[in-house]
N, C-alpha and C positions, 0 to 999 in steps of 0.2 A: 545421516547428519542433516541438520537444517542450516542453511546459509542465508544470509541477507545481503542485499546490495541496494544501491540507490537508483536514481533515474537512468533509464536506458534510452529513452527517446527513439525507439525503433531502430537502434543500432545492432544489426545482426551480428556483427563482429564481437560484441560483448558476450554473446552466447557461444561463439565458435572458438574464441582464443582466450588466453589468459586463464585466470582461476576458474571461471565457469566451465571451461572446456574440460577441466579435470574432475568435474562432478561425476559420480557413479550412479548406477542403478540403485534406486532406493533413497537417494538424496533428494532434498527439496531446496529450491532457490526461491526466496521471497523478495519481491521487488517493491520498494517503498514509494510507489506512485510514478507517474509519467512513464508508464510502460511504453507507450508510443507506437506499438505495433497494430493498434486498432484506431485508424484515423480516417481513411478514405473509403473503405469498403470495397476496394478494387480487387479484381481477380488475383493480381500479384500479391496483394496483402493477405488474401485468404490462403494462398499457397504458403506464405511465410508462417501464418498462424498454424497451419497443419504441420509444417516442419518443426515448429517449436513444440507442438503437442506430441510429436513422435520422438522427441529427445528422450534419452534414457532416464533423465532425472525429471522430477516434477517442477513445473514453473508456476508460481502463485504470485499474484500481484494485487495491491490495493490501487484504487484510481488516484490520479493526480489532477493536474490542471492542463495536461496535454494528452488526454485520452478522449476518444469520441464516446460520450456517455449514452447517446442515442443508439449507436450501434451496439454498445455493450448491453443495453437493456433488452436487445432482441435475442440474446442467448438464453438457453434453458437454465432454470434454477434446479440444482440437484443437491443432494446431501454430501457433505465433505467434512470429515472430522467432527460430526455431531452438530453441524450447523448448515444452513443453506448457503450455497455458493454458485456462481455462474460457471458453467462448463463450456469452455470454448472449443476444446479439441483434445482428446487423449489425455496427456499429462499437463494440460494448460488450464488453469482455473483463475477466476477472479474472486478474491476474498471480499465479501460484501461489508459495507460500513456498519459498524455497531454489532457485529457478530463475533462470537468467541469460538475458535477452532481448536480442537485437540489433535495435534500432529506429532507423531513420534513421541507421545507421552508428555508433550509440552502444550500448555494452553496459550493461545495467541489471540489478542484482541485486535481486530482490524478497524482502523479509523481513517480510511482514505478520504480524499477530497482536499480542497484548498481554495484559496482566493487568488484569482488571476489579476495581478496588478494592472495588466494592460488590456483588461476586458473591453474598455471603451474603443480600442483599436481593432478588436476582433469582431467576428460576425456570429451572433447568437445562432446556435444550432449547426454551425459550420466549423468554427474554430474556437468557440467558447460555449459553455453550457451552464446555465444557472444552477443546475443540480450538482455542480461541484461543491456547493455548500448544502448542508442539511436544512430541511424545513423544521420549524420549531415543533411541529406536531410529531416529528420523528423521535425527538429526544426522550420522551417517556419510554419508548420501546427499547432504546439503547440502555437506559437505566435499569429496566426490567431484566434485560439479558445479563447485565453485570451483577445485579442482585441475586440472580439464579446461580451465579458463581461466587457468592459471598464477597463480591467486590474485590476479588483477587484473581490475578492471572499470572502466568510466568512472564510473558512478554507483550508489549504493545508495539504494533507496527502502524505507522501513520505516514502521511506525506509531509505535512507541516508539523511543527513542534509546539509545545506549550509556550506561553508568552515569555516567561523568564528564560527558558532555554533558547528561544529564538533570538532574544536580545544578546545572549552570550555569543551566538553565532554571527549575527548581522550587525551588532552594536547600534541598533536603532529600534525604536518602538513602532509597530504597525497598528493600524486600527484593529480592534478586537472584533472579529465577526463571530457568528453563532458557532462555527466549528471550533475556532480557537478557544472560545469560552468553554466549550465542552471538553476540549483537551485539558484546559486548566482545571476543570472539575474532576476529571479522571485522575489527574496528577495529585489532587488533594485527597480524594476519597478512596482511591484504589491502591492495593498493594501489588507490586510487580518487581521482578528481578532486573528487567532491562527494558529500555524503550529505544526503538530504531526508527529513524525517519530519513527522508530524502530531501528534495526541494531546493537545498541550498548549494548543491554542487561542490561540496567539501567532504573530505574524510577527516572526521574530528570527533573526539570524545569529550563530553562535558561530564566530569566526574560527579557521582560515582557510577551512574548507570544509564546515561543518555548517549546514543551513538548516532552521529550525523554521518551518512554514507553517500558517496557518489559512485565512483567506479571500483571501490574496494568490495571484495566479497568476503564477508565475515561469518565465521561459524558461530552459531548460538551454542553457548556452553553453560553448564550449571554454575 
């Protein structure tokens, strides 16, 4: 089975207790950004990443706004589910932005990243990374990947949500950045059965097919 959850923020207990602890060999857990176990590059952190990679289930994540993207870029890119992914250790993988992965017969579009509202109070390259948002020259490649799949996937996994869905969750309009504009484009032009996202620290469904997740672990179903 494939399961999805929201922001973990480096909380080991989320993988040791509760629903995630009941995952079995062959299962996959997809984290919708702010994985948080890749931050300082310390020896203790590396040991924790090895521990995650040796769990019996597969852990996959898209990047959020609390992941060290410079450290992440140092991991090797290998093939996973028909697309390039960063391999951190064993069963631990990063799903790269704009790629479509076929996992257990399901196609999943990864669209990690987001906008840090507090970036002015953070330090570039230390606690905030400009590559949290895509560059405009990256978007044609994203569109090419989607076109190769006839603009149809089973599921979308992102950190942020499209504009209209974000308004339903937060009751406010935010400035539309390049990533959110592309999320809006995907919403308009692609067919999908479900969209899962984190970022907002809520467990909530926006009918009929948008799932805001925080600490809930939800199975992907047909």
